[in-house]
N, C-alpha and C positions, 0 to 999 in steps of 0.2 A: 654763497653768503656775500653780503656787502662788506665794504672795508670797515664798517662799524660793528661787524659781528651780527647784524640782523639778517633775516632771510632776504636774499636778493630778488627772488621771484616767488610771490605768494599767489596761490589760487584759492578762491572761495567757491565752494560747490554745494549742491543740494538740489532737491526737487523744486518744481515750479511753486512759487509762493512762499518759500522759506525765508527769503530776504537776502539772498546772496549778492545781488547787484547793489542793494543799499549798503551792505556792509563793505563791499569792495570799494565803493565810492568813498566811504568814510575812512577806510584804511589808506586809500590813495592820498587823501587830504592830510592825514596824520604823518605819513612818510614823505609827503611832497613828491609823489612818484608818478610815473607813467601809468595810465589806466587802460586796460584792454577789456572791452565789453563784447559779449557775444552778438549783440546787435540783432535780436530777434525781429525787431521792427523793420530791418532791411531785407528780410527774407520774403520775396514776393509770393511764395507758395504757402506761407504759414496760415494765413486766414482761410485759404481754400482747404488746407489740411483739417482745420477744426470744423469746417462745414461738411467735408466729405473725406475722412481719413484714408479710405482705401484708394481713392483716385489720385490724391496728392502726396502720399507718403514718400514715395521714392524721390520725387523732385525736391521735396522739403528737406529730406535728409542729405541728399547730395549737395544742395546749396550750403547747408550748415557745415558739412564736412570740408568742402573746398574753402569756404570763408574762414573757418577756424585755422586751417592749415596755413592759409596766406597770412593771417594775423600773426601767428606764432613764428613763421619764417621771418617776418619783420622784426620780431622780438630779438632774434639772433643777431640781426644787423643793427641793433639799437646802439646808441652812444655808449661807449665803454665807461663813461663817467657817471652814468645813471646808477644810483645806489640800490633802489628798490623798484620793482615793477609789480603791479597788482592786476589780476585777471579774474573775471567771474565765470570762467569756464575751464574745464580740464579736457584736453583733446580726447583722451580715452573714453570719457563718458558719452561721447557721441554715439558709440556703439550701443549703449543702453536703449536709446530711443529707436535706433534702427532695428534692434532685435524685437522690440515691442510692436513695431508698425509695418515692417516689410515682409513680403512673402519670402519663401526660401530662395527662389531664384533671384529676386531683387537683392536679398541680403548677401548672396554669394558674389554678385557683381560689386555691391557696395564694399564688401570685405577686400576685394582685390585692390580697389582704389585706396582704401584705408591702409592696407599693408604697404602700399607704395609710398604713402605720405608719412606715416608715423615714425620711421627710424630717423628722420632728419630733425625731429623736433626736440627741443630742450625740455628736460623734466623740471618740475618746480623744486624750490628749496623747502617749501612747506605747502601742504594742502589743508585747508580748513573746511571740514564737511559739516554743514548745518543740517540738523534733523528736527522734525516736528511731526506730530500725528496728522493724518489726512484731514480730520475735521478742522484742525487749525489752519492747514494749508488752504482748504476750500474757503474758509472765512477771510483769510488774507487776500485770496484771489478776488473774492466778491468785493472787498473793500477798495481794492485798487482800481477796479472798474474798467479794465481793458476789455473791449467789447468781445473780441474773438475768444479770449480766455474764459468767458462766462459759459462757453459750451463744454468745458472740461468736466467730465463726469467722475463720480467717486471711484468707479471701477478702474478707469484708466489711471487715475492718480494713485490709487492703491498699488497697482501693478508697477508703476514707475517708482514709487517709494520703496517697494520691496526689491526692485532691481538695484537701486542705489545701495540699500543695506547689503545685499549680496556682493556687489562690486567692491565696496570699501572693506568688507570683511576680509577680502583676499588682497587688497591693495598694499603693495610694498615698494613702489617705485620712488616714493618720497616720504619724508616725515609727515605724519598725519595727526591732526587735531580734530577730534570728533566732538561737536558742540550740540548740547541739547538746547535748541533755540525756541522751545515751545512757549516758555513763560517769561523769558528775559527780553529786554529791549536793547539791542546792541547799537541802535542808531539814536534813539531819543533819550536814553538813560546814561548819563556820564559814568555812574558807578559800575553798571553792568559792562559798559564798553571798556572801562579802565581795567577791570579784572581780566577781560579777554586779552587786552593788549599786553598785560604783564605776562600772561601765559605764552603768547606768540613770541615775545622777545626772549623767553627762556628755553625754547625748544631748539634742539640741535639734531636730534635723530629720534627714531622710534615712533610708537603709537601712543597717543595721549587722549584723555577724556576731560571735557569741561562741562560740568553739570551743576552750576551754582544755583542757589535760590535767588529769585529776583530781589533786587535791592530797591526800596522805595526812594 
């Protein structure tokens, strides 16, 4: 926790297209905080993965794993006077993608590297998990128009969404706020965002749900 009683390290998570990066950016502005983004555009293997998942999956996952570990190690060395830090990725979720895309032998090697890196990393003070149905995610992916993401199919996105649900059903490492983000606008609607911000500032422990009706 920060010296003002607010979460000192907040992670926003959820499947592709749910709006986690947009929300993380807005929270960083609100808290005037350091922002850590997973930087998918910096992964040189990602476009190849969407073109040919089987051939590029291992390189894609290893790049993300090492990149995220390096970013979070930097978080531990951050200025002690920083009050809040916001990230749009949770290190543990990297395994979700690896389990979906890697062969058994590849995953075994990936897991060895993951186990070596994970114990050194700081857990969040709060995780915000954004949920939305697959049809909503596909529409948001279509609207934002990133070329290689247009190759994402319904089956892959459904399996990924199911993996997130299963992961967070068992997640206990940090306080968790599960948000139904299907119909609310947490970036463009001040009232929706204000409700969420009030909940964030009230959470100290445990598992919580945020399922408001959209406010016009």
